[in-house]
ROSE-417914 format. One record per atom (N, C-alpha, C): x, y, z; residue in one letter; residue number from 1. Coordinates in steps of 0.02 Angstrom, whole numbers. Layout:
BEGIN
X;Y;Z;A;NUM
...
***
This chain:
BEGIN
-2058;7652;3715;X;1
-2064;7623;3658;X;1
-2125;7596;3649;X;1
-2163;7617;3584;X;2
-2223;7597;3578;X;2
-2253;7530;3577;X;2
-2308;7510;3592;X;3
-2323;7439;3592;X;3
-2339;7414;3518;X;3
-2348;7353;3518;X;4
-2362;7312;3451;X;4
-2422;7354;3425;X;4
-2472;7348;3474;X;5
-2541;7367;3451;X;5
-2539;7441;3416;X;5
-2502;7483;3460;X;6
-2486;7559;3453;X;6
-2461;7558;3369;X;6
-2403;7528;3359;X;7
-2373;7528;3277;X;7
-2422;7484;3241;X;7
-2460;7449;3252;X;8
-2499;7420;3201;X;8
-2556;7481;3183;X;8
-2576;7498;3237;X;9
-2631;7555;3231;X;9
-2597;7617;3194;X;9
-2542;7637;3208;X;10
-2503;7679;3163;X;10
-2497;7665;3092;X;10
-2491;7610;3071;X;11
-2479;7581;3016;X;11
-2541;7570;2975;X;11
-2600;7555;3019;X;12
-2655;7558;2980;X;12
-2683;7623;2964;X;12
-2663;7676;3006;X;13
-2681;7744;2968;X;13
-2635;7767;2921;X;13
-2582;7757;2914;X;14
-2536;7768;2866;X;14
-2571;7745;2796;X;14
-2574;7673;2799;X;15
-2609;7643;2747;X;15
-2667;7659;2725;X;15
-2707;7685;2768;X;16
-2776;7723;2750;X;16
-2767;7791;2710;X;16
-2717;7826;2738;X;17
-2701;7885;2702;X;17
-2666;7876;2653;X;17
-2615;7827;2628;X;18
-2599;7827;2572;X;18
-2659;7784;2520;X;18
-2707;7758;2543;X;19
-2765;7738;2504;X;19
-2803;7797;2478;X;19
-2811;7850;2529;X;20
-2841;7906;2506;X;20
-2811;7943;2455;X;20
-2741;7953;2464;X;21
-2701;7987;2417;X;21
-2692;7959;2348;X;21
-2674;7893;2348;X;22
-2692;7862;2282;X;22
-2746;7853;2253;X;22
-2803;7852;2283;X;23
-2874;7861;2258;X;23
-2885;7929;2228;X;23
-2857;7980;2258;X;24
-2857;8040;2220;X;24
-2807;8039;2159;X;24
-2746;8017;2176;X;25
-2705;8022;2118;X;25
-2731;7971;2052;X;25
-2765;7926;2078;X;26
-2795;7878;2029;X;26
-2842;7913;1978;X;26
-2881;7945;2015;X;27
-2934;8007;1970;X;27
-2906;8059;1933;X;27
-2852;8086;1960;X;28
-2818;8133;1916;X;28
-2774;8094;1858;X;28
-2755;8036;1881;X;29
-2705;8013;1822;X;29
-2752;7983;1773;X;29
-2815;7968;1786;X;30
-2859;7937;1736;X;30
-2874;7990;1677;X;30
-2869;8041;1699;X;31
-2885;8108;1651;X;31
-2836;8112;1604;X;31
-2766;8107;1626;X;32
-2698;8113;1587;X;32
-2668;8055;1567;X;32
-2675;7995;1584;X;33
-2625;7951;1573;X;33
-2663;7896;1519;X;33
-2614;7852;1489;X;34
-2628;7806;1450;X;34
-2678;7745;1492;X;34
-2732;7710;1449;X;35
-2753;7641;1472;X;35
-2725;7597;1507;X;35
-2662;7593;1483;X;36
-2613;7540;1505;X;36
-2594;7554;1584;X;36
-2576;7631;1594;X;37
-2552;7650;1652;X;37
-2608;7654;1697;X;37
-2667;7660;1684;X;38
-2732;7662;1718;X;38
-2736;7594;1746;X;38
-2735;7537;1707;X;39
-2737;7458;1725;X;39
-2679;7455;1767;X;39
-2623;7485;1762;X;40
-2575;7467;1808;X;40
-2590;7500;1877;X;40
-2620;7553;1891;X;41
-2648;7580;1939;X;41
-2688;7551;1968;X;41
-2727;7524;1941;X;42
-2779;7482;1967;X;42
-2762;7416;2010;X;42
-2718;7371;1965;X;43
-2675;7322;1996;X;43
-2648;7347;2059;X;43
-2617;7396;2052;X;44
-2579;7425;2131;X;44
-2632;7427;2178;X;44
-2687;7466;2172;X;45
-2742;7480;2211;X;45
-2766;7415;2239;X;45
-2775;7370;2191;X;46
-2799;7298;2225;X;46
-2735;7260;2277;X;46
-2685;7268;2258;X;47
-2629;7254;2284;X;47
-2623;7280;2358;X;47
-2629;7349;2351;X;48
-2634;7368;2428;X;48
-2692;7362;2471;X;48
-2745;7337;2428;X;49
-2807;7315;2473;X;49
-2794;7244;2494;X;49
-2754;7200;2461;X;50
-2756;7131;2489;X;50
-2687;7135;2546;X;50
-2655;7172;2541;X;51
-2592;7192;2593;X;51
-2625;7219;2658;X;51
-2669;7257;2653;X;52
-2712;7287;2706;X;52
-2740;7237;2746;X;52
-2774;7178;2694;X;53
-2814;7136;2724;X;53
-2761;7072;2758;X;53
-2705;7074;2735;X;54
-2651;7025;2764;X;54
-2642;7047;2832;X;54
-2607;7104;2824;X;55
-2595;7151;2890;X;55
-2641;7150;2951;X;55
-2698;7158;2931;X;56
-2760;7151;2977;X;56
-2764;7073;2997;X;56
-2765;7036;2962;X;57
-2763;6964;2978;X;57
-2704;6948;3027;X;57
-2656;6963;3007;X;58
-2593;6940;3059;X;58
-2599;6976;3116;X;58
-2622;7041;3123;X;59
-2626;7070;3189;X;59
-2666;7015;3235;X;59
-2730;6994;3214;X;60
-2763;6950;3266;X;60
-2720;6890;3274;X;60
-2682;6860;3217;X;61
-2641;6800;3226;X;61
-2589;6819;3286;X;61
-2567;6883;3291;X;62
-2509;6904;3328;X;62
-2543;6891;3396;X;62
-2615;6924;3415;X;63
-2640;6929;3477;X;63
-2641;6853;3497;X;63
-2663;6810;3462;X;64
-2678;6737;3475;X;64
-2615;6714;3488;X;64
-2561;6731;3455;X;65
-2496;6708;3488;X;65
-2461;6719;3552;X;65
-2479;6789;3574;X;66
-2463;6825;3626;X;66
-2492;6781;3691;X;66
-2568;6765;3674;X;67
-2607;6747;3723;X;67
-2579;6674;3742;X;67
-2557;6628;3683;X;68
-2538;6564;3691;X;68
-2459;6565;3722;X;68
-2427;6601;3714;X;69
-2356;6619;3745;X;69
-2379;6639;3813;X;69
-2414;6674;3840;X;70
-2427;6680;3904;X;70
-2452;6623;3936;X;70
-2503;6568;3915;X;71
-2526;6507;3929;X;71
-2477;6477;3947;X;71
-2426;6469;3901;X;72
-2370;6420;3912;X;72
-2330;6441;3969;X;72
-2307;6508;3958;X;73
-2275;6528;4022;X;73
-2293;6520;4094;X;73
-2354;6524;4106;X;74
-2393;6511;4168;X;74
-2387;6423;4179;X;74
-2394;6395;4117;X;75
-2384;6323;4126;X;75
-2330;6295;4142;X;75
-2264;6325;4108;X;76
-2195;6312;4130;X;76
-2179;6322;4193;X;76
-2220;6388;4226;X;77
-2202;6401;4296;X;77
-2226;6362;4335;X;77
-2281;6331;4324;X;78
-2311;6278;4365;X;78
-2271;6223;4371;X;78
-2255;6192;4311;X;79
-2219;6133;4305;X;79
-2137;6149;4340;X;79
-2113;6204;4335;X;80
-2054;6222;4365;X;80
-2043;6204;4440;X;80
-2106;6248;4463;X;81
-2124;6236;4535;X;81
-2131;6171;4571;X;81
-2158;6142;4525;X;82
-2177;6067;4532;X;82
-2116;6016;4545;X;82
-2076;6029;4492;X;83
-2004;6002;4480;X;83
-1967;6007;4556;X;83
-1962;6077;4556;X;84
-1921;6090;4622;X;84
-1959;6070;4690;X;84
-2011;6062;4688;X;85
-2050;6029;4752;X;85
-2033;5963;4753;X;85
-2030;5933;4697;X;86
-2020;5841;4714;X;86
-1950;5839;4713;X;86
-1881;5879;4690;X;87
-1822;5878;4703;X;87
-1814;5892;4787;X;87
-1855;5939;4808;X;88
-1831;5947;4884;X;88
-1858;5880;4917;X;88
-1916;5849;4887;X;89
-1950;5798;4933;X;89
-1909;5748;4927;X;89
-1864;5741;4866;X;90
-1816;5675;4853;X;90
-1760;5684;4900;X;90
-1729;5752;4906;X;91
-1676;5748;4934;X;91
-1685;5736;5019;X;91
-1751;5760;5036;X;92
-1765;5742;5117;X;92
-1765;5664;5121;X;92
-1793;5635;5073;X;93
-1791;5581;5078;X;93
-1714;5536;5067;X;93
-1679;5557;5034;X;94
-1616;5530;5025;X;94
-1581;5535;5091;X;94
-1585;5593;5118;X;95
-1547;5611;5186;X;95
-1574;5566;5238;X;95
-1626;5538;5260;X;96
-1652;5491;5292;X;96
-1633;5424;5275;X;96
-1613;5400;5211;X;97
-1600;5334;5187;X;97
-1524;5311;5224;X;97
-1529;5257;5245;X;98
-1459;5231;5279;X;98
-1416;5227;5224;X;98
-1341;5236;5249;X;99
-1296;5227;5200;X;99
-1272;5156;5180;X;99
-1262;5125;5135;X;100
-1241;5071;5111;X;100
-1179;5040;5157;X;100
-1170;4988;5190;X;101
-1115;4974;5219;X;101
-1059;4946;5168;X;101
***
């Protein structure tokens, strides 16, 4: 299964290809369609550019989140180990205590 970074890279390549095709189609369309349709195509172009920027920004956010999750896992592992050590120590202390008469 491809990694998330591979999937994002593939998505970026596809978006770039779509941008190129759209640009070519826009030039052809400007020659044969109405000004209203040309404006609609320009708006679509702007929206595609915005979406690409959002996707790129989210990629960085996901990397940061992955790093944070790794850090949290390490900390939880340490806390779990410490808790286990304390439990063992308390058990040893309880074994040594005399029973109540």
